[in-house]
C-alpha positions in Angstrom: -5.3 -11.5 -48.5 -5.8 -8.1 -47.0 -8.2 -9.5 -44.4 -5.6 -12.0 -43.1 -2.9 -9.3 -42.9 -5.3 -7.1 -40.9 -6.3 -10.0 -38.6 -2.6 -10.9 -38.0 -1.9 -7.3 -37.2 -4.8 -7.1 -34.8 -3.6 -10.4 -33.1 -0.1 -8.9 -32.7 -1.5 -5.6 -31.3 -3.8 -7.4 -28.9 -0.9 -9.6 -27.8 1.2 -6.6 -27.1 -1.6 -4.9 -25.2 -2.2 -8.0 -23.1 1.6 -8.3 -22.2 1.6 -4.6 -21.3 -1.5 -5.0 -19.1 0.1 -8.0 -17.3 3.2 -5.9 -16.7 1.0 -3.1 -15.2 -0.8 -5.6 -13.0 2.6 -6.9 -11.7 3.7 -3.4 -10.9 0.5 -2.7 -9.0 0.8 -5.9 -7.1 4.3 -5.1 -6.0 3.3 -1.6 -5.0 0.4 -2.9 -3.0 2.6 -5.3 -1.1 5.1 -2.4 -0.3 2.2 -0.3 1.0 0.9 -3.1 3.1 4.2 -3.7 4.7 4.5 0.1 5.4 1.0 0.0 6.9 2.0 -2.8 9.3 5.1 -1.0 10.4 3.3 2.3 11.0 0.5 0.5 12.8 3.0 -0.7 15.4 4.4 2.8 15.8 0.9 4.2 16.3 0.1 1.7 19.0 3.4 2.4 20.7 2.7 6.1 20.6 -0.9 5.6 21.9 0.5 3.7 24.8 3.0 6.4 25.5 0.3 9.1 25.4 -1.8 7.1 27.9 1.2 6.8 30.3 2.0 10.5 30.0 -1.6 11.3 30.8 -1.5 9.2 33.9 1.7 10.8 35.0 0.2 14.3 34.5 -2.8 13.3 36.5 -0.7 11.9 39.3 1.4 15.1 39.3 -1.7 17.3 39.6 -2.9 15.2 42.6 0.4 15.6 44.3 0.5 19.4 43.8 -3.0 19.9 45.3 
């Protein structure tokens, strides 16, 4: 009888651990999706900024040529 009680307790414990781990996996999945969407939005801003820097560099070069 003691063996079945211990086995039942272990099953309940492992069941709780599995549910907890599934919850952690769900949280991590949600956070990864949030970070991916932030990365995509930041990537667009970086590309825009890079294009602006290139245009600014061209303008400065043109200004230098006009002054000389």
